[in-house]
N, C-alpha and C positions, 0 to 999 in steps of 0.2 A: 700607652702602653710606659712611652718616654718619660711621660711626665708623672707617672710613678714611680720608677725605677728613681729619678732626679730628684723626686721629693724625699722618697726612702733613702738616698746618701747625706741629703742635707741634713737630717732625722739624724742616721747616725752619726756625722761627724760635728753635729753643734754639741759649743761647750768645748772647754779645756778641762786639762788632767788634775788641777788639785778643787778646782770645782765637783766633779765626778766622782774620785778616787778618796775623798777627805769624808765623806759624808758619815755624819755621827751615829754613835748607836753602843748598844751595851753588848753585844753578840762579840764570841771572839772572831777576829778577822786571822791571826797568823800567830802559828805557835812555831818554835823552833826548839828543840830540847825542853829544860825545863821552863824556859819564856816561853809567856804566852803577851798578845797585847791587842784588846778591844778595839773597835776602827774610833772609838772617841780617845783613847789612849792613844792611836797611832795618828791621828789629826793631831791630835797635841803638841805629843813628839817632833812632829815634823813641821808645824808650825814653830816650834822656837828655835829647830834646828835652822828653820828659813831665818827668822830671826839675828842666830848667830853666824850666815851668811851675810848677811845684808851688813852687819856689824863688822865682819870682814870686807866689807865692801862689791862683791858681790851684786848686781842688779839683774832687770832684766834683757835679756838677750846674751849677759853673760856665756859664754862655755865654763863649765864645773867639771873636772875628768871623776868617774870612781872607777879605783883600781882595787879591791878589794874581793874577796871570796863571798859568799855567801854567806847571811842573819841578818839577822832583825834589825843591826843599825845599818846593814848596807841600805831595807829597803827603806827606812827612817831617812837618812841621807838622800838618798833618790827622788819619795817624797819631798824633802825639802827643799830639793835643787828647786823643782817648779813650784813648788809651793813662793819659793822667793823668785820667781821669776825666770830662773836660767835654765841654758838648754845642757841636757846630763852627756857628755860624752864618756861611751862604753867601752869597757879594757876587761878584756878576757886576764883573770888575774893569775894563770899559767903564765901569763905571757913573762921575758926576762928582758933583760937591757936594750939589745936590738930592736924587739918588737915592741915595746915601749917607747925607745925613742920614734921610732917611724910615727905613733898612731898619735905622741902629744906633741912632736914637733909640726904634726902635720895641722892638728887639729886648735892649735894655740889656747887651752885653757888659761883661764886667769888665776883657777888654782886645781889642785889635784888633791883629791879626799882620800887616803889609801889608809891599810891594814899594815901591820908587823909581816913579814920583810918586804913589803911593796913600799913603804912609803921610805925605807931608804934607796931604793932603786930609782927614784920618782925626788929624791934630792938626791942624789948625785947626777941628776941629768939639768939641775938647778932647777930649777921648777917650785913653785910656790904649792908644797904642802900642809895640811890637815892634818890630821890623825881620825880616823874615824873612830877608835875605842876613845879619844878624847874631844870630839865634835862639840867647837861650840856653842851654846844655849844664846842667845836673846828676848828683847821682847818682840811680841807679834807682828810682822810688818802688816802693812793692808795686803789684799788681793794684791798683784799685779798685773799690770793691766795686756791682758792676754788675749789672742785669737785664735781660732781653728787656723791660722793661717801659721803663725807662732812656731819655730825649733822648738821642739820636747825633746828629741835625744838625734846622739850621732852613733850609729853604727858601724862597724866595719865589716869588709864582707873578708871573705876569711883568706883571700891571695893564695891561692891556687893556681892562677895563671898571670899574677904580675902582684904589685904590692895591695896589700890591702888598703881599700880605695872608701871613704868618709860617704856612708848615707845620712841625710838627713831627715826625718822623719818630722811631718809635724803634730801638733795635739790633735786636728780631726782626724789625723793617718789613726794616730792609735785608736780613740776613742771608735771610729768604725770598725777597726781589725776586733778590739774588746765587744763592743756588742754586738757585731757579727757572730762571736766565741756564744755570748749566749744564746744568743737565738737558735744556731746551728745542733748547740753541745745541750741546746735544756735543761741551759747552767737555774739552778736554784738556791735559794740561802741556806737551806739543807744540804746541800753538797759540801761535801770534805776533799779535798785535791790534797793527793800526795804529791808536794811539788820536790821533784830532784833534779828537775834541770837548772844549766844554768842563768843565773839569773841575767847576764850581758845580754844573754843572746833574746834574739827575737822570739823566739818560742815562746820558750821561759818567763817571760817579760810581757810580751806584748801579749800573748795568749793567759799565760797562767797565774803573774800576779795583777795584772791588769781586769784579768775577767774575772780572778777571787775573790776583788774590791769591788767591781761594778756591779756583783751579783750578790753580796750581802752573806756568800758565802762564807766560809775559813781553809783555809789549807796551813799542813805541815810544810816546813821546809826540812828536809833530810840529806845528806850525802850520798850518792847512790850508791848502794849493795843490794844484790838483789834480798838480801837477811834486812835491811832499813826499810825495804818498799812493804817487804811483805808483812813485815810486822805494824806497821802504819796501817797499811789497808784493812788488817784483821784487828784492828781497834777501832775501826768506824770511817776508815777510808771511801769515800765513793765514787772516785777518778783517780786515774793516773796516766800522766802527757809525759809521750820519752818520744825517745829516735829509735833506729831499728836495732840498734846496738844493742839499747836497754836489752831489748824486749827479748835477744836473743842469750844474753845471760840470764834472765828472769826464768826464763822456760827451761833451759838447759835448770838452773836450783829447781824451782819447782816438782822436774821429773825427781827428783833427787828428796827432795823434800815433800810432798803433796801436801799442797793447803786448799780450804774449800773458799773462795772467791768470790763465792755467785750471788753474793753480797754487792759487791763492784757493780756500779750502773756502766760505767764507760772507760774503754780503756783507747785512747789515743794513738798511734803514733803519727811523726813527721818528719819536718825537717832532711829527710832521703826517702827515697823509694824503699817499701817495704817488700820483702821477698816473697812473693807469695806461698812458697815451701813452709817459712816462719809464721 
């Protein structure tokens, strides 16, 4: 039995994120508002972003901070960081100067990719900044020499019992989590995830984004409101990941606005205990 578990862990961890997440295909991978990208388009955009980062001097093992709200551009920049061989430092877009200063000072990124107005905050802290909306593109670089033990991202703890601490996750960690989600949730290419979680957080990133791309399915990125979520679920969404507070608001809204969601295959609550009453 021990050998079987060991073999499973090896299988789940094998590979790196660029190889696993950027498989080509004509199917829509992600949608946000009026914008959508196929798997092939996403791979090309990430590779060109990696070329731009390489031209800025970013290489294997460098740390690049991502300080922006959820968007398709965020996803392209994130995948571009990995395609360049770098390690992504995740920042909560709601952080102000004090919180950002601590994380950026602790992680010492070579570059910060930020949207407005966060680019201004990072610039005031004396860091090198690239605007997310104007992320440079360049010739596609060769695949970086990554392994399952290569650092993929640094995610910071919430700081409820002290200052936030950086947790390093490697490519094997992320692939094991994503592939485990595919098996547990029986994720298929036909699934459409309504993605309303923050991408900087492990739930939205490692489960939501990675799971979508690993499965060959698709996801729609929406700012969380009960109206946004229900609208997308009624348009064909088959899965929703959320936290208890999101489900509380969703249930309250549905009580006042009854809607048939019987076609939705899976609702997942995570990141905090779900009260039995809810």
